[in-house]
C-alpha positions as CSV (number, residue, x, y, z in Angstrom):
1,M,-51.5,-75.2,-3.1
2,Q,-48.7,-76.5,-5.7
3,Q,-48.1,-74.3,-8.6
4,Q,-48.9,-77.2,-11.0
5,E,-52.5,-76.8,-8.9
6,I,-52.4,-73.2,-9.6
7,H,-52.1,-73.8,-13.3
8,E,-54.8,-76.2,-13.5
9,F,-57.3,-73.8,-11.4
10,L,-56.4,-71.2,-13.9
11,I,-57.3,-73.3,-17.0
12,K,-60.5,-74.1,-15.1
13,Y,-61.4,-70.6,-14.3
14,F,-60.7,-68.8,-17.3
15,Q,-62.3,-71.6,-19.3
16,S,-65.6,-71.7,-17.4
17,N,-65.7,-67.8,-17.9
18,N,-65.6,-68.3,-21.8
19,C,-61.9,-66.8,-22.0
20,E,-60.0,-68.2,-25.3
21,I,-56.4,-70.1,-23.7
22,M,-54.2,-69.0,-26.2
23,E,-51.4,-71.1,-25.2
24,N,-51.1,-73.3,-22.4
25,Q,-47.8,-74.8,-22.1
26,P,-45.7,-75.6,-18.9
27,G,-45.1,-73.1,-16.8
28,Y,-47.0,-70.7,-18.3
29,I,-50.6,-69.6,-19.9
30,K,-51.8,-66.7,-22.2
31,V,-55.3,-65.9,-22.2
32,Q,-57.5,-63.6,-24.4
33,L,-60.1,-62.1,-21.6
34,T,-63.5,-61.7,-22.7
35,I,-65.5,-57.8,-22.2
36,E,-66.8,-59.0,-18.8
37,M,-63.7,-60.9,-17.3
38,D,-61.5,-57.8,-18.6
39,K,-63.7,-55.6,-16.5
40,E,-63.5,-58.4,-13.9
41,L,-59.9,-58.2,-13.4
42,M,-58.3,-55.6,-15.0
43,N,-59.7,-52.7,-13.2
44,R,-59.7,-50.2,-15.9
45,P,-63.8,-48.8,-15.8
46,F,-62.5,-45.0,-17.4
47,Y,-61.8,-47.1,-20.9
48,W,-65.4,-48.9,-20.9
49,H,-67.0,-46.0,-19.9
50,Y,-65.2,-44.4,-22.7
51,L,-65.9,-47.2,-24.6
52,E,-70.0,-47.0,-23.9
53,K,-69.9,-43.3,-24.2
54,T,-68.3,-43.3,-27.5
55,G,-69.4,-46.5,-29.3
56,G,-65.7,-47.4,-30.0
57,T,-64.7,-51.1,-30.7
58,P,-63.8,-53.2,-27.5
59,D,-60.3,-54.2,-27.3
60,P,-60.3,-56.9,-24.2
61,A,-56.6,-57.7,-22.7
62,K,-54.5,-60.4,-23.0
63,L,-52.9,-61.8,-19.7
64,T,-50.1,-63.9,-19.5
65,L,-49.6,-65.8,-16.6
66,I,-46.7,-67.2,-15.3
67,T,-47.1,-70.5,-12.9
68,D,-43.5,-71.8,-13.0
69,Q,-40.3,-69.8,-13.5
70,M,-38.4,-73.0,-13.8
71,K,-40.4,-74.1,-16.6
72,A,-41.2,-71.2,-18.3
73,P,-39.2,-69.9,-21.1
74,D,-37.0,-66.7,-20.6
75,T,-38.6,-65.2,-23.5
76,V,-42.3,-65.6,-21.8
77,K,-42.6,-62.1,-19.9
78,G,-46.0,-61.9,-17.7
79,E,-47.3,-61.9,-14.1
80,H,-45.6,-64.0,-11.8
81,I,-48.8,-66.1,-10.2
82,H,-48.4,-68.1,-7.1
83,F,-50.3,-68.8,-3.9
84,G,-50.2,-65.1,-1.9
85,S,-49.7,-63.4,-4.9
86,P,-52.3,-60.5,-5.8
87,R,-53.5,-61.6,-8.8
88,L,-54.2,-65.2,-7.3
89,H,-56.0,-63.5,-4.5
90,Q,-58.3,-61.4,-6.9
91,I,-58.9,-64.4,-8.8
92,F,-60.0,-66.2,-5.9
93,E,-62.0,-63.5,-4.7
94,S,-63.6,-63.3,-8.6
95,T,-64.5,-66.9,-8.2
96,K,-66.5,-66.5,-5.1
97,R,-68.6,-63.9,-6.4
98,L,-68.9,-65.5,-10.0
99,A,-69.5,-69.2,-8.7
100,S,-71.3,-68.7,-5.9
101,Y,-74.0,-70.8,-6.9
102,I,-74.1,-73.1,-10.0
103,R,-76.7,-75.4,-11.8
104,L,-75.3,-78.4,-14.1
105,F,-76.5,-81.7,-15.4
106,E,-74.5,-84.6,-15.9
107,D,-73.8,-85.3,-19.7
108,T,-75.7,-88.8,-20.0
109,K,-74.0,-89.6,-23.6
110,S,-77.4,-91.5,-24.8
111,N,-77.7,-93.6,-27.8
112,G,-81.1,-92.4,-28.4
113,T,-82.9,-95.7,-26.8
114,G,-84.6,-93.7,-24.0
115,Q,-84.7,-91.0,-21.9
116,Y,-82.6,-90.5,-18.5
117,P,-84.3,-89.2,-15.5
118,L,-81.9,-87.1,-13.5
119,I,-82.1,-86.6,-9.7
120,P,-81.6,-83.3,-8.2
121,W,-78.9,-83.0,-5.4
122,L,-78.3,-80.5,-3.3
123,C,-74.1,-79.2,-2.9
124,L,-72.9,-77.1,0.0
125,N,-69.5,-76.3,0.4
126,V,-68.7,-74.9,3.7
127,K,-65.6,-73.7,5.9
128,V,-65.5,-74.4,9.5
129,S,-63.5,-72.0,11.3
130,Y,-62.1,-73.2,15.0
131,Q,-61.3,-69.7,16.3
132,C,-59.0,-68.9,19.3
133,D,-55.9,-67.0,19.8
134,R,-54.9,-70.0,17.1
135,K,-57.4,-70.8,14.2
136,R,-57.6,-73.7,12.2
137,D,-60.0,-74.1,9.1
138,V,-62.0,-77.3,7.9
139,F,-63.2,-77.4,4.2
140,I,-66.5,-79.6,4.5
141,S,-68.4,-80.7,1.3
142,V,-71.8,-82.3,1.7
143,G,-74.6,-83.2,-0.8
144,L,-78.3,-83.9,-0.5
145,N,-80.4,-86.3,-2.4
146,L,-83.9,-84.1,-2.9
147,I,-85.9,-87.0,-3.7
148,N,-84.7,-89.5,-0.9
149,G,-83.2,-87.5,2.0
150,Q,-79.8,-89.2,1.6
151,I,-76.7,-86.9,2.3
152,L,-73.3,-87.6,1.3
153,E,-69.9,-86.0,2.7
154,D,-66.9,-85.6,0.2
155,F,-69.4,-84.2,-2.5
156,H,-67.5,-81.7,-4.6
157,R,-64.7,-84.7,-5.1
158,K,-67.4,-87.0,-6.3
159,V,-68.9,-84.4,-9.0
160,L,-65.3,-83.5,-10.3
161,N,-65.4,-87.0,-11.5
162,L,-68.2,-86.8,-13.7
163,Q,-68.7,-85.2,-17.3
164,T,-71.3,-82.3,-16.5
165,T,-73.0,-79.7,-18.9
166,P,-75.0,-76.6,-17.8
167,R,-77.7,-77.3,-20.0
168,I,-79.7,-80.1,-19.9
169,P,-78.5,-83.2,-21.9
170,D,-80.9,-84.5,-25.0
171,F,-83.4,-87.4,-23.8
172,S,-82.8,-86.5,-20.4
173,F,-84.8,-85.7,-17.9
174,T,-85.2,-83.8,-14.3
175,L,-87.2,-85.5,-11.8
176,S,-89.2,-82.6,-9.2
177,P,-87.9,-82.7,-5.9
178,M,-89.4,-83.7,-2.7
179,I,-87.4,-81.7,-0.7
180,M,-87.6,-78.2,-1.6
181,P,-84.1,-76.4,-1.6
182,K,-85.2,-74.2,0.9
183,S,-85.4,-77.0,3.4
184,G,-82.8,-78.7,2.1
185,L,-80.1,-76.1,3.4
186,S,-81.8,-76.0,6.6
187,R,-80.9,-80.3,6.9
188,L,-77.7,-79.8,5.5
189,D,-76.9,-76.8,7.9
190,T,-78.5,-79.3,10.7
191,Y,-76.1,-82.1,9.4
192,I,-73.0,-79.9,9.6
193,R,-73.3,-78.4,13.0
194,R,-73.5,-82.2,14.2
195,T,-70.2,-83.2,12.4
196,F,-68.3,-81.1,14.6
197,E,-70.5,-81.4,18.0
198,G,-68.6,-84.8,18.7
199,D,-65.4,-83.3,18.3
200,D,-62.2,-83.1,20.7
201,H,-63.1,-79.9,22.1
202,S,-60.0,-79.3,24.2
203,W,-58.2,-76.7,22.2
204,A,-61.2,-74.7,23.4
205,E,-60.2,-75.4,27.0
206,E,-56.6,-74.7,26.4
207,A,-57.6,-71.6,24.8
208,V,-59.7,-70.7,28.4
209,K,-56.9,-71.8,30.5
210,R,-54.3,-69.2,28.5
211,W,-57.6,-66.4,28.9
212,D,-57.4,-67.3,32.9
213,N,-53.9,-66.9,32.7
214,D,-53.9,-63.8,31.4
215,L,-56.7,-62.4,33.2
216,K,-54.7,-63.2,36.0
217,L,-51.3,-61.5,35.4
218,L,-53.7,-58.1,34.0
219,E,-55.5,-58.0,37.5
220,Q,-52.1,-58.3,39.4
221,F,-51.3,-55.2,37.5
222,Y,-54.1,-53.2,38.1
223,E,-54.4,-54.8,41.6
224,D,-53.1,-51.5,43.7
225,M,-55.7,-49.3,41.8
226,E,-58.8,-48.4,43.6
227,E,-61.0,-47.4,40.8
228,K,-60.0,-49.2,37.6
229,S,-59.2,-46.9,34.8
230,E,-60.5,-47.3,31.2
231,S,-57.2,-49.1,29.3
232,Y,-58.1,-52.2,32.3
233,Y,-61.3,-52.5,30.5
234,T,-60.0,-52.0,27.2
235,E,-57.3,-54.9,27.4
236,K,-59.6,-57.1,29.1
237,E,-61.8,-57.0,26.4
238,A,-58.9,-57.4,24.1
239,L,-58.2,-60.9,25.9
240,R,-61.8,-61.4,25.4
241,A,-61.9,-60.8,22.0
242,Q,-58.2,-62.3,21.8
243,Y,-59.0,-66.1,23.5
244,E,-63.2,-66.7,23.7
245,P,-63.5,-69.9,21.3
246,S,-65.6,-69.7,18.9
247,I,-66.8,-72.2,15.8
248,N,-67.9,-70.0,12.6
249,I,-69.2,-71.6,9.4
250,A,-69.4,-69.8,5.9
251,V,-70.9,-71.1,3.0
252,V,-67.9,-71.4,0.2
253,N,-70.3,-72.1,-2.8
254,G,-73.3,-74.4,-3.5
255,G,-75.1,-75.4,-6.2
256,L,-77.9,-78.0,-7.8
257,F,-76.7,-80.9,-9.7
258,Y,-78.9,-83.5,-11.4
259,L,-77.1,-86.9,-12.1
260,T,-78.3,-90.1,-13.3
261,E,-79.0,-92.7,-10.4
262,K,-75.4,-94.6,-10.6
263,A,-73.4,-91.6,-10.5
264,M,-73.7,-91.4,-6.4
């Protein structure tokens, strides 16, 4: 994740959570937090507990985040933020909590001459982890048309190119789904699993070979023992945990998108 991408992500994060962007300059941003976002990010529960008890006037914090030290003026004082920094990790975790599910409508910009039907799409963004003694993560975004059952890959990127709004636009109406969201989730789960069933799984076969080699070394080390000790079984289980191949699917987030027929 490049610094400019981090900068753009932060702007979207704070705007999506109704925070005022006081300054948006090359290399840094200054943000006025809302009460809710101060509670989310600033870790000062005693302050808010005191205000709620006394009825005091809230004063949410301001954040200055430096995303590029080379571009930000020396006079700007704030937190240096980069991929792996505690603050960015905190914001990533906050994003998971606050944006695990979303509902958006395509902004149709009607001229008032007619009504536009909006088609419901169910989107899932998932992380597929190929795990053994090594790990590889793949992110997949899929969308399901809840009217006709069509499934599209790379759905998240396609939606980013659209103008959307959290409220249904004037002169628009939503179509009732033929496929219920619960059934849609099951369809998408089946589709995602099928996408990697035909993958090259030589990585798993190689992991099993490495596992077998280390098991042989373990057996040689304990071969003179008539009765295996507890440490033998502990080490054997540790090798299984380290090498055993597995594929794990984790839902990152998802949502319902109501889109015009030409959007996809």
